[in-house]
Every structure is written in C-alpha cells, then in structure tokens.
ROZA-725693 format. One record per residue: residue in three letters; x, y negated, z negated of N, C-alpha, C, O, CB in turn. Coordinates in steps of 0.2 Angstrom, whole numbers, plus 5000, padded with zeros to 4 digits. Atoms other than C-alpha are relative to their C-alpha. Glycine has a CB too. Layout:
// residues N
ALAXYZXYZXYZXYZXYZ;...
This chain:
// residues 293
MET500050035004516247934559499549954998499249935002500549985002;SER500350035003515447844547499949915000500349884996500150034995;ASP499850075000515247644551499749984990499350014987499449955007;PRO499850055009515547534532499449964998499349935003500649945000;PHE500150065001514547424526499849974996499349964993499749985002;ASP499450035001515847324521500349985003500850014999500250004997;PRO499249954998517347334532500649954998501249955000500150025011;ARG499550045004518147194521500550044995500250054990499649954996;ILE499749935002519647324514500349984994500649934992500550045006;CYS499450025008520347334496500450045001500550085005499650014991;ALA499749965001521447394489500050034994500450084994500349985001;LEU500549985005520647444473499049985001498749934999500449964992;GLY500850055000518747404477499850074995499950134995499349995011;GLU500449955006517647464460499249954999499049915002500550014991;GLY500450055004516347394450499249995005498749955005500649905000;ALA500650014995514847414462499350015000499050065000500150025005;LEU500850015002513147344458499749975003499949915004499949974996;TRP500650074998511647284466499749974992499649984986499150045006;HIS500350085004510947134460499450005003499349995010500549915002;PRO500749964995509147174462499549955001499149955006499450054995;GLY500450075000508546974457500249965008499949925011500249944992;ARG499850014993509646954475499950045003499950015009500449995001;GLY500149974994509447084484500750015004500850025010499349955004;ALA499149984999511647114484500250035000499950084997500549984998;LEU499749945002512647214482500949974998501249945002500050075009;PHE499550035000514247144473500750064995500750104991499849924995;TRP499349965004515947224468500649984999500749925000500250055004;PHE499150035000517847204465500450055001500450104999500449974993;ASP499349985002519647224471500249984996500249924995500449995002;VAL500050015004520047244458501249984998501549964993499550064997;THR499550035001521947214460500449965005500949935004500450044998;GLY499950084997521947104474499249934996499049884998499850035012;ARG500150085002520846984463499449975001499349924999500549955003;ARG500450055000519246964470499750024999499850085000500049975003;LEU500649995000517546984467499749995008499849965013499849954995;LEU500450054988516246984487499350034997499250054991500350075014;SER500749995000514547014489499850015007500049975012499649954996;ARG500250014994513647074504498849994999498550024994500450085006;LEU500650004999511547024509500050075003500650095005499849945005;PRO500349954995510847204518499749965005500049955010499350044997;GLU500550034995509647124526500349945007500349955013499449964995;THR499850054995510546944534500850045001501250035006500149914997;GLY499249995001512247024531500349934998500849915002500350035008;GLU499650085002512846854524500450054993500350104990499249914996;THR499749935007514346904512500149934996499849874997501050065002;GLY499650075005515246804497500550034997500550084993499649974995;GLU499449955002516946824493500349944996500349884998500650045006;TRP499650065008517846734474500450045003500350105005499749994990;ALA499550005005519446734471500149994991499649964987500249965002;LEU500349985006519746764453500650024995500950074994499650055001;PRO499050045004521346704442500150074997500650105000500249914991;GLU499549935001521646884435499450065001498850065003500450014991;ILE500149915001521347074434498950005000498950014994500550034987;CYS500349975001519247094436499650085003499950115008499849964999;SER500449914999518247264438499650064997499550124997500550044999;ALA500849964999516447284431499849934998500149904995499850084995;ALA500250025003515147174429498950055001498750105003500349925003;ALA500349965002513347174423499249955004499649925007500150024991;TRP500250054997511847054432499549994989499150024984499550015012;ILE500650035008511046944416499549965007499250005010500549934991;ASP500850044996509746834427500449975008501049975009499549924995;ARG499650014993510046784445500649955005500949945011499649995003;ASP499449995001511246694442500949995000501349975003500050015001;ARG499549995005512346744430500250065001499850115000499849984992;LEU499849935003513446884429500450014993500849964990500450035006;LEU499450025001514346954418500250055003499950095006500249994994;ILE499549994998516046994421500250034996499950034991500249965001;ALA499649985001517447114413500750005003500850045008499750034999;SER499550035001519047054413500950044998501050074992499549954995;GLU499749995006520747104409500349984994500850004992500350015002;THR499750045007520946994394499149994999499149934999500749905001;GLY500650025003518946984390499550015006499650035012500149944997;LEU500749984997516946994395499849895000499749844996499350084994;SER500550074995516246844404499449975003499050015005500250005004;VAL500850004996514746744411500549975007501149955006499149944996;PHE499850024994515146704430499349965000498749964998500250055007;ASP500650054995514146574437500050015008500550005012500149914999;ILE500149974993513546634454500249935006500649925010499050035001;PRO500050084994513346454465500549964997500749915000499149935001;ALA499650035003514446394453500950015003501449975004499950044993;GLY499449964998515846544459500549974995500849924997500349985008;ARG499850005006516646534441499850024992499350054991500149955000;CYS499849965008516946574422499449964997499549904999500849984997;THR500150065002515746464413500050014992499849954989499449975004;GLN499949975004515946554396500150084999499950135002499749974998;ARG499549935002517046684385499150024996498649984994500949994994;LEU500649975004515746794378500550074993500350084987499250065008;ALA499649995005517146894370501250005001501649975005499650104998;ASP499349994997519046934370500050094999499850124994500849954993;LEU499549934996519647114376500650024998501049995001500449995007;GLU499549985003520947184367500449975000500950005003500150055001;ALA499850054999521747034366500850024998501350025001499749954998;ASP499349985001523247094357500550065001501050084998500050014994;ARG499849954994523747224370499949975005499349965007499650055000;PRO499849984996524447174386500150035006500150025012500150014999;GLU499749954997524847304391499350055006499550105009500550044991;THR500450015000522847334396500049965004500449925006499750014995;ARG500250044995521747284407499350045001499350105003500549985006;SER500649964999519747324409500050045007500350025012499449975000;ASN500049984995519147454420499350015003499049965005500550055000;ASP500650015000517547524422499650014993499750034988499850035005;GLY500550035004515947464416499249995002499149955007500349944999;ARG500550044997514047434417499550024991499550054987499750035010;ALA500550015005512547374406499550064997499050085001499549945002;ASP500649975004511647484396499049984997498749934996500450004994;PRO500850035000509547514394499649924994499049894994499850084997;TRP500050055007509747404376499949965003499349945002500549994995;GLY499750075000510547264384500549974999500649915001499949974997;GLY499450005005512147294376500550025010500250045015500150084991;PHE499449974998513847324387500450065000500450084994500349964999;TRP499549934999515047484390500549955003500349905005499750085006;ILE499550004995516747464396500850014994501149994988499849925005;GLY499149975004518447554396500449975001500349935005500350065002;THR499450045000520047494394500650065005500550125006500149994990;MET499549934999521647584402500549935002500549875004499850085009;ALA499450054996523547554405500049955003499449955005500250025004;LYS499949984991524047464420500250035002500150045008500249965005;ASP499549974997525547584421499450084998499750134999500949974996;ALA500449945005523747724413500750054996500950104998499550065006;ALA499549945007525147804399499350025000498750005002500549974990;PRO500549955004524247934393499849974993500249954989500350084999;GLY500350005010522947904378500249924998500549914993500650064992;ALA500250115001522947674379499449995004499249935005500849935005;GLY500850024998521247694386499749984995500049984989499650055003;ALA500550015006519747644375499350005007499350025013500149904995;ILE500850014998517647624378499849964993499849984987499650085002;HIS500550055006516947454369499249985001499150005007500449925001;ARG500750035001515147394368499949954996500049944990499550045000;LEU500050095002514747214369499149994998498749985002500249945008;PHE500950004997512847204362500149954990500449954984499350125003;GLU500150065003512047074353500349964998499949934994499850004997;GLY499550045001513446954352500950064996501550034996499549934994;ARG499349984999514947074348500250045003499950045008500250014996;LEU499749954998516047204352500450044997500850034993500349995004;ARG499949965005516347354346500350075002499950085006499450004997;PRO499649975002517447504347499350065003498750065002500449974991;VAL500249944998516847674355500450064997500550094992500050005008;VAL499549915002517947814358500949965003501049925007499750125007;ALA498950014998520147794360500050055001499650105001500849984992;GLY499749985001521247874364499950055009500250105010499950014992;LEU500450024991520347864386500950025002501350014997499649895003;THR499850044994521847864401499649975004499849925004500450025005;ILE500350054995520647794413499450025001499150055005500350015007;PRO501049995003518747794406499749975009499749925013499649904990;ASN500349994992517947824422499049985000498849954995500250115002;ALA500849945000515847874426499549964994499050004993500250114995;LEU500350035004515047754414499249995002498949965007500549945000;CYS500949984997513047784414499850034995500350064991499850055008;PHE500650005002511547824405499750045002499850055008499849955000;ALA500649964998510147954405499649934999499649884995499850084996;PRO500650025003508447884407499450004995498949974995499950015004;ASP500450025004507747914393500449994996500250014990499650044998;ARG499650055004508947834384500350054990500650024985499249934999;THR499749925004509548014373500950005001501350004996499650085006;ARG499350015000511248004380500349955004499949935008500350075002;GLY499250034995512947894389500450075001500450124997500549934995;TYR499749994997514047964399500849985002500949925004499649995003;PHE499350084997515947904404500350095002500050145001500749924991;ALA499449964998517448034410500749964999500849904998500050015009;ASP499250004999519348044409500350025010500350075014500250084992;THR499649954990520048054428500550004999500950045002500049965010;ALA499649945002521348094420500150054999500750084998500250004997;ARG500049935006521048244412499650015004500050045008499850014990;GLY500749984993519448274426499650034994499550094992500250085008;LEU500449965004518348294413499549955001499649915006500250014993;LEU500650025001516648224410499650024993499750084991499850045006;PHE500250035006515848184394499149994999498749975004500449924999;ARG500950035001514048164385500249964993500749944991499350084997;VAL500050035006513648084371499449984998499249935002500549965000;ALA500350035000512248054362500149954996500549954992499650035001;LEU500350095001511347864358499450034993499150084992499549965009;ASP500649975003510447834344499349945003499249925008500250004992;ALA500450034995508847714346500249925002499949895006499349994997;GLN499950084996509847554347500750015006501049965008500349944994;GLY499550014995511147634359500850054999501350085002500049914999;TRP499450005005512447664348500250075001499850105003499949994992;PRO500049944998513647834349499750034993499850004988500750035002;ALA500249965006512747964335500250075000500050114995499350015000;ALA499549925005513848114335500749995008500749955013499250145002;ALA499349984995515648164345500050005005499550045006500350055000;PRO500549974996515548164361500450065002500950085001499949965006;GLU499849944997515648314369500550025010500349985014499250045000;VAL500049994996516548384386499350035003498950085000500650035001;PHE500649984997515048404398499950055009499550105011499649935001;VAL499549964997516148454414500649985000501049934999499950015004;ASP499349984998517548524417500349995009500650045012500050074997;PHE499850014993518048464435500750025001500850055006499949935002;ALA499449994998519948474433499950085003500250105008500549984994;ALA499949914998519448694433500050005008500250045012499250074996;ALA500449984991518848664452500649945005500649945011498849965001;GLY499550084996520448494455499449965005499349965010500950035009;LEU500450084998519348354456500149964997500449984992499549995001;TRP500050075006519248184447499649955003499549935008500849944999;PRO500650065003518048084442499949955000500349924996499950004994;ASP499950065002517747924444499749974998499649984992500149985003;GLY500650025002516247794444499550055001499650105005499949935003;ALA500849984999514547854442499349985000499249934997499950044997;VAL500550055006512747814438499350055004499350075010499949875001;THR500449935002511247934434499149965006498749915006499950014987;LEU500650024997509747924445499250024996499250064992500150045007;ALA500650025003507847904440499850104996499650134991499349945007;ASP500349935002507548094438500550034991500350074987500250055008;GLY499650025006509048074425500750055004501250075000499550034990;THR499349994997510448164441500749975001500849925005499950015006;LEU499350055000512148094439500349985010500050035013500850064995;ARG499550004994513148054456500849964999501049914996499549945006;ILE499350035004514948034453500450005007500250025012500550064992;ALA499350034992516447974466500450024998500650004992500349935003;LEU499149944996517848094471500549964999500649925003500150015010;TRP499250034997519648014467500350035003500650084999500549984997;GLY499649944996520548114481499450045004499650105006500450064992;ALA500449925000519048224486499449965007499049995011499550044989;GLY500450014994518348084500499350004999498949995004500150055006;ALA500849985002516448124491499449954994499749924990500050074997;VAL500149995007515148084479499450075001499150105004499749934997;LEU500249915001514548234472499349974993499249924989501050074995;THR500450025004512948284463499850044992499750104990499550015005;VAL500149945008512748334445499250004994498749964993500749964991;SER500450005001511548374438499850014991500250054987500050045004;ALA500050005004510648334422500250064992500450054986499449985001;SER499949925003510948514414500950015002501350044998499550075006;GLY499149994999513048494422499950045004500550065005500450044994;GLU499649934993512948614437499849965006499349925007499550115002;ILE499550044995513848544450499650025008499650065012500850044998;GLY500549994992512848524467500549955009501149935010498949934998;ALA499449994994513248464486500649924996500749904990499549985010;ARG499450054998514548324490499749965005499650005010500650035002;ASP500250064994513948174503500949985000501349994995499349924996;LEU499349984996515748154512500149955001499749945006500150055007;LEU499850074998516347984514500749985004501250015002500049964993;PRO499750004997517447914528500749954995500949894996499649995006;ALA499650035004518947884515500450074994500250134993499549944996;PRO499749915006520048014502499849984995499550024991500950034998;HIS500050005009519947894488499249974998499349925001500849944995;VAL500350035001518147834483499650024993499550084990499850005004;THR500050055004517647734470499350004996499350054992500149935004;CYS500550025004516147684462499249995007499249975013500349924994;PRO500449984995514547734470499049974993498849984988500250115002;ALA500450055002512947614467499550005002499649995008500049955000;TYR500750004995510847634473499749914998499749874993499250084996;GLY500650074999509847484481499649985004499150025004500149955000;GLY500650014998508847424491499549955001499649894999499850035000;PRO500550015005507047384489499750064998499550064992499449955003;ASP500349965004506447544486500450034997500350084996499650055002;PHE499549965004508247604477499850055003499450085000500050014993;ARG499549934997508847754490500450005002500850055001499950025004;THR499250014997510247664498500450034995500450024989500349915000;LEU499650015005511647724491500649965003500749955009500250064995;PHE499450064999513247604492500550064994500250114990499649894995;CYS499849994998514947654489500849974999501049965005499550005002;THR499850035000516447574485500950035001501050084998499749974995;SER499549954996518347634492500550004999500449964994500150005006;ALA499450055005520247594487500450055007500150095011500350024989;THR499649984997522047614499500250034993500250094993500449965006;GLN499550015007522947604481500150125002499650175002499349944988;GLU499549974999524147764484499850065004500050115002500350024994;LEU499950004995523747814500500849985004501249935004499649965000;SER499550054998525247824510499850015008499350045010500850024996;PRO500150024992525547774529499650055005499150035009500849995004;GLY500449964995525047944536499050004999498650025003500350074999;ALA500849975006523347954524499749915004499349915009500150004986;LEU500650054993522747784532500249975005500049915007499549944997;ALA500149984989523147814550499650045000499150025003500850045005;ALA500549995000522047954548499450004995499150054994500150045000;ALA500750015002520547864537500149945002499949914998499750014993;PRO499850105000520947674542499549974998499649914998500149955008;LEU500250035004519247654533500050004995499649974993499849995001;SER499650025004520147664518499849954996499549914999500550005003;GLY500250065001519747534506499249945002499149895000500549995003;ALA500750045001517747474512499850044993500050074988499449995008;THR500250005005516447484505499150025005499049995010500249924996;PHE500349934996515047604512499250014999498849984995500450084996;CYS500950015000513047644515499650035003499450035009499749965003;ARG500449954996511947754518499450014994499349984989500550085002;THR500649985005510047864513500050055001500050065007499449985000;ASP499949955001510348014506499150034997499050084994500649994997;GLY500549955002508648054503499749964987499349934984500650135001;LEU500150035009508848014481499649934998499649875000500849984998;GLN500350075005507947914469500149954999499649924999499950004995;GLY499750055003509147764463499349974996498749994998500349965006;ARG500250025006508347664448500649915000501149905002500450084992;PRO499450055001508847484445500549974995500249924992499949955003;GLU499850025005510047434432499949984995499349954996500249995001;PRO500250035005509847364416500049935002500049925008500350034993;ALA499750055002510247194412500349974996499949984992499849985001;PHE499650005008511347144399499849924997500149874996501050015002;ARG500150065005510447014389500649974997501249994996499650024994;LEU499150075000511646864385499749994992499149984992500149875007;HIS500350025006511446854363499849934998500349894996500550034997;GLY500450065001510346704359500049975004500049915001500149974996;ASP500250004992510146664379499249984998498850024996500050085005;LEU500850015000508346554378499750025009499150035011499749894997;ARG500050034993508646554398499250065002499050065008500950005005;
C-alpha cells in the first residue's frame, strides 16, 4: 500500500495546484472548508480555515492565489491567511449552487465550474474570468470537472462527471470557445466517471477516476491508456509538480464511502504522490486585471 504525500484526511479533497514560486502543493477540503498546503522538500504544512465552501485555485504570484468559492472569485493572501479582494460574484442569484473544478488558462484567465449543492441534473455551468469580467461559457452541466487546456492553446477540455463524458472545445486566439463543445471520450460506456484532469507537456491528459481509484491516461487523440492505481476509491484531482514537474500528486475523498469501504481503504481522503515517468508542465498564472505588481 502506498504512503500518502499528506495524511490529513479530506471529506472531499479537490483543487490540487502546484505553486511553482513556493515549491508547494495547495489543495482544498471542499466540504471541510479548508485550504491545505505542503512543501515536499521540508514537509512543512499549512492549513487555513475558510468561511465558505472553496474548491479551486490558481497562483497569481508568490504570496497570492485566486480562489473560487460558492459565492465568488477572490484574491487570497497566503501570509495573511485570508481573502483580501473580491474579483467577481459567482452565480450570486443562485444560492443553491457552489463552485467546483477550476483552472487558470494559458491567456491568464480562469475557468470555473459550478454545480448544485445537491447535484441536481443540469444545474451546473462553466464561467471564465478574463480581463476583469466573468462570462458564462457552457451551461446545462451537472458536475463540471476536468478543466484543462492543450499545450498549443488550440482547445480546452471539460467533463460532466455525472454523465461520464469528457468534452473538448476549440478555442480562439483570446481563449474563448470558437465552436460548440464536442464529446471527446465517452467514459460512461466503460463504466468510468472522470473527475479532475491535467494536460502533460506532450498534450496527453491525466484524469482522476471517481470510484475507480486511479489516474487514467488519455492521448491527445482520445485513446484511453494505462491506469495508475491509488489506495483510495475516490481520487479527485491530479497535479504535476516538483522541481522537474515529473511528480504526480492527487487528492482523494471519503465522501459517499460506506464504513466498510473506509475500513478497506483507510487512506481515503489523503493526498498522494508518486513519480510516474511522465513529463508535466507548470500551471499558468492568473493575470489579475490592472495589477501592476
């Protein structure tokens, strides 16, 4: 059985993000309302209580993150341990929804998915924050996940976990959708449920599988490849980091697991890491509109 990178148990670990300026991994315990971090080299940890559900982040600079919460997108000051600036409200007229998966894009924007707190079908959406404005991108989703972008900037990806579908969408020169999304991989046909995802340097996707205890490889042409097994049924969000971006990190969850399943997989909810021989890449920074720093 693998040892965890961090043994702190999350009810719903999500939003794994390698911060290149700090050499640290950040992630969320979504329903536990915590932001966590760990430096692999020293083992130093951080933990911040959050006032509401938060689920995804991007790095702005060494001391600031963009974080997505159930009500908005804000700047989080790491040394101060709190949000210092509200950038946009997120579905403020819909208290039944919350943020879910999100990721910075190569143009300095940020894509964020929303979903109903009770996972009501079709109640979710994806929005993009870019140059100070938040605009809707995709509607009618249930559990949006797997937001990531091709290295050549030609397309983006997202999943609807509840339907077991991974989509791709062509992007224009400013990072906006240039066509309607199309189904890229039908995971449901194989009885699999895609969660978070990242793209590697060569365009390969690595996708966490909810319920299957694995991170799966999908080629840039949509071919399903090998699985990297982890000792937790619900793995949720991968990230690549370390000094050479060859270390795979992945969060997991205890949510929806029975007492028997938890006894069989006691590391459920921990965060894992391993070297898998694949070449990751740095996450782009979120560009704060009008920021002169």
